N, C-alpha and C positions, 0 to 999 in steps of 0.2 A: 422419489419423484420421477416424473418423466424427464426426458432430455430437454424439452422446451418447457417453459413455465406454465404448464397446464395444471395438473393435479397437485394437491398438497397432501403430504403424508398424514396418516392418522394421528401421529404424535403431535404434529404442528396444529392440526385441527382441534385436538383436545386442549392444547395450550392456548390457542386463540379463544376458545370458548371461555377460558378462565380469565384472560387478560383484557380482551377487547371491550367488554362492557364497563369495566372499572377503569380502564386506561392505564397509561403511564406517562412520563413527564413531557412537558413542553421542551425538554432538552432534545427531543426529536424535532428539529426545525424543518419547516417546509417553505419553499418559495411561493410567490404568487402563482395561481393556476394558469395554465396555458401551454403553448408549444415549447418543446425542448429540441434544439438542433445542435449537433456538434459535427462539424466537417473538418477533418484534419488530414492534410497531406504531409507525409514525412519522407525525406530522402536520407538514407544512411549509407555511409561508406566506411567499411571496416577492413583494416589491414592487420592480420594476425600472423605471428610467427608460426611456421609449420605448414602454411598454406601457400600454394603457388599463385593462386588468384585471390584477389580481395572480394569481399561481399559488397554488392550494390543493391540495396533494398529500397524500392520505391513503393510505398503503401498509402492507401487512402482509407480513412475510417469515416463512415457515415452512421451517425446515431440520430434516431428520431424518437421522440417521446412526447407524451401528453399528460399533464397533471390536471386532474379534474376535481374541483371542490364541489361535490354534487349535493351536499347538504350541510347545515351547520355542524361543525365539529368532525365532519367526515370528508375524506379525500381518497382518490385512487390514482394510480400512476401505472402506465405501461410504456415500455421502451424496447426498441429493437436496434441491434448493432450489426452492421455489415462491413467487413474489411476486404479490400481489394488489393491485389498486387498489380501494379501498373508498370509498363515498360519491361515486362518479363520478370521471372523469378531468378535473379542472379545472386541468390543468397540461400543459406540453409535455414529454412523456416522450422525444421524439425519434422515437417510433414511432406516435403517435396522430394526428399532423397538426395538433395544437392550437398552431400557430405564433403565434397571437395572444396567447398567454400566455407568461410567463417559463419557462425550462427547469428541470426537476428530473429528473436522469437515472436514474429508477427505473421503467422500463416493466414491466408484468406479464410474467412469464416462468416457464417450468418447465425445469429442467435437472438433469442429474447433475453435481454440482459437485465431487465427489471420488470416486475409485475406485482404490485402490492396494493393492499387496502389499509387505510390508516384512520385512527380515531384520535382526536385531540380536543380536550375541553378547556385548554388554556392552563391547566394545572397538571393534568395527567394525559398520557397518550400511549398508543401502541401501534405497531405496524406488522402486518402479516403478509408473507409472500416472498418472491425473489427480490433481493435488495442488496445494495452496497453496504458493507460494514467497514467503518473507519473509526479506529480508536486511538486516541492520543496522537502520536506522530506517525502512525501507520506501521510501526515496527512489527507488530504482531498480527494485525488484521487490517486489510486494505482493499480498496477496489482496484488498485494497481493501474491507474489511468495513464501512466507513462506508456504502457503497452497499448497497442491498438485495440486488442481484445481486452475488455475489462474482466475483473473477477467479481462474481456476485455469489450470494448465498441464499438458499431456500431457508427461510428463518422466521422466527417471531422476535421482534424487538420491543422492549418495554422500558420506560424510564419514569422516574418520579422525582420532582423537584420540591425542595422544602425552603421555607423562608430563612432558614439558618445558613443558606448558601451551600447546602448539601444536595447533590444530584446522584441518584442511584440508577444505573442502567443494567438491564439484563437482556441477554440474547440467547435464544436456543437455535443452533445451527443444525440443519438436517442434511444438507448437501452443498458442496462447493462446486460452482461452475468456474473452472480454472481459466486463466488468461491465455491458454493456448487456443481457445475457441471451441465452439460446439462441433465443428467439422474435423477436428483433429483425429487422425486414424487410431490412436491408442486410447481406448476408453479409460484406462487406469490413470491417464494423465489429464484428460479433459474434464472428468467428474470424479469427485471424491465423496463417498458416503460417510457421513459424520454423525456422531451423537455427542454434541458439544454444548456445554453450558458456560457462558461468559458472564462474569459479574464485575462491574466497574463502578467505583464510587469516587466522586469528586467532591472536594471540600475547599471552598474559598477561604483563604487565610488573610490576615492583615497584610501579609507580605507574600504574594504569590498564590499558587494553587497546589493542593496536595491530592494526588490520586492513588487509590489502592485498587488492585485488581487480582482476580483469580480466574484463570482460564483452564477449563477442564475439557479436554478434547479427546474423544475416541475416534480414530480414523479406521474405518473398516476396509478401505481400499488400499491404503498404504500405511501399514500398521506401525512402521518405525516413527511415524509422526503422531502417534498417540502419546500425549503428555499432559501434565498439569504444570502450569506456570503461575507463580504468585509473586507480586512485587509492589513496590511503592515508587511514586514519581513526584518530585517537587519541581515546579517550574515557576518562573516569575520574571518580571521586568520592572526596573525601578528607574524613573526619569529624574534627572538632576535639575529640578526647577525649570527655568526658562532658557537653559544653556543649549537645549536641543540634543543633549547627549543622554544615553540611557545605558544601564547595565542589565544584561539578561543572563539567566542561568537555567540549567537542567541538572538535577541530581536524581538518578534512578538506579535502583537495584532490584534484582529478581533472582529467583531460583526455579529451575526446571527439573522435573523428575519424570522418568518413564511411567506410563500409566496404563492400566487395564490390559489390552491385548498387545501391547508393545513387546516384541520378543527381546528387545535390548533392555538392559538394566543399568541405569545411570542416573547421576545427579550432576547438574552443571549450573554455574552461576553466570549472572549477567550484570553489567553496569554500563551506564551512560553518564558521562560528566561533560558539561559544556559551560563555557563562560564567554560572554560576548560584551563588547563595549564600543560605543561610537555614536554616530549620527544616523539618520534615516538614509542618507545618500551614501554613506560609507561606514562600515563597522568591521571590527576584527573579532574573530571567534577562535577559541582554542577548545579542542574536544578530545575525549578518550572514550572509546567504546570497546567493551570486552565481552566476547562470547566464549565461555569456558569450555575446555575439553580435557579429557583424561588420557588421551593417546588411543582410545578405542571409540569413544562416542563424544559428541559435542552438543552444545546448546544449538537448537534449530529454530527457525522461524519461517516455515514454508507457507504460511497463510498471510505473511506480511510483505512489505515492499522489498524487492530486490534492488531496484534502481536507486532508491533513495538512500541507501546505506552502503558503505564499504566500496565506493567507487562505481562509476557508471559502466565499466566494461564487464561487470558481473563475474569477476574471477572467483568470487566467494559465494556463489549462489547456494552451494552446500558448504557448511562450515567444516574446515579441516578437523581431523580427529584430535589434533593437538590444540584446538581452539584458535581463536582469532582476536587479536587486539589491533584496533585501528586508532592511531594517533594522528590527529589532523588539525590543520590550521586553515582558516578561511577568511577571505575578504569579500564582503558583499554589500549591496546597497540598491537603492531605488531613487531615481530622480526624474520627475515628470513622467513621461511615457516609457522610460528606460528602466530595466532591471538587469543586474549583473552579479556574477560571483566567480571567484577563483579559489579553488580548494586544493590543498596538497595533502595526500594521504600517505602514511607509512604503515605497513602491515607487518605484524609480528605474531609468532605463535604464543599461546598462553602458557603452555606446559614447558616449552624449551626456549632457548634464546634465538631460535630460527627467525631470520628476516625473510618474509615471503616476497616482498616487493614494494613498490611505491606507485602512486598514480596521481596525475594532475588532471583536474576537472575544471573546465571554463565554460561559463554560460553567459550569453548576451541575448536579452529579449527586448522587444519593442511593441507597444500597443499602437497599432495604426489608427484604431478607434475602439470604442467600448467593446464591440463584438468581433474584432479582427486583430490578430496578433501574429508576430513572427518570432522565431527563436532559433538560435544557433548554439549547438553544444559541441564541445571537444573533450576527448578523453585520451590519455596516454598512460598506459600501464607498462611499467618496466619490471620484468621478472628478475628476482634474485634467486629464489629457490622454490617457487610455487606458481603454477599456471603458465601462461604464455604471454610474452610481450605483445602488446596490441595498441594500435592507434585507431580512433574512431571519430567520425564527424557526423552529426545529425543536423539537418535543417528542416524546420517545420513551419507550415502556414496553417493557422486554425481560425475557423469561424464558429462562434458560439452564441446561441440564444438560450437563456435559462441555464439550468444546472443538471449535468448528467446524473442519472439515478433519481432525480426529483427531490433529492434531500441534500 
């Protein structure tokens, strides 16, 4: 496909001809049609060991979109995103050459971040074009909206929902528009050519939800990220009568293998275990996430969220060869217009007893009104044997109408 969301590849057109008339599920949900606006200003201050000067990144994201329900069962959406650096670029964006300062991956850019056509008959639906892909908790595929530049895919999405509580989703991904933005100088970082088939099945259970998935990705731009990943994920929440307390859990396991054109040959395991208990205003969570490694290669998740896992300073954007285990405990809650969380991470190698480091993450958010919010985030990574010690503070003000991506 072209760099902007113009043409659609022959493979996607063929798939669209097959799935659009018959549709796929109402599991692909759409908001009411109309204008979509997201305006977010963020200020970041990052002080990292090894740098004489800190990074000060002041960026502004403007997203404008429109969702048009032009006929019964049919809708279309188009969206553009522009990222500005304000008050100067006193940080390393990866594109500006300021390598004497710490990195904050929000370079100025302009792009068509979404452009799709969708069909939905209430039972089955399909979507064709440039779109956001979010599966489960965004560990493997995400729009990455923490970054100012989102990640989108040129894709066909299809879903089918049954009365038995089963939902089947299918995605064909042709190209990834990476979160470095369309104007990033390195084409091998801003766009990845893919031949990917994603299958995701959800089943509602008497207690929780069970998901099974198989992701088969050939990456023709960065071949080390060609892999197949298959797993099961059980999540749920149980409320204890009218006490106001609840128990939540996640049990997930997966295996990843190198696939097709990947020059590496490896297998790696993954698990995520979480248990939480408490009230809506204050809960406690314990968790353990493992990305396996054999000393040469490790489990990777390049299409998923970096910020949402393994600490906010992104020390582990690339999984160490010896793997990564994140043992964490979190306090979190929501009361009125406030939301907050405090999380302590401890990072270890999978293959050895190596202690990589620890990180404290603190979040405080407040909704000024339905469409306007502020958020303050703090991260402190302490190096033991991996990465660099780092302290970071982010402050954001965001105005929103509708939902980015139209979905």
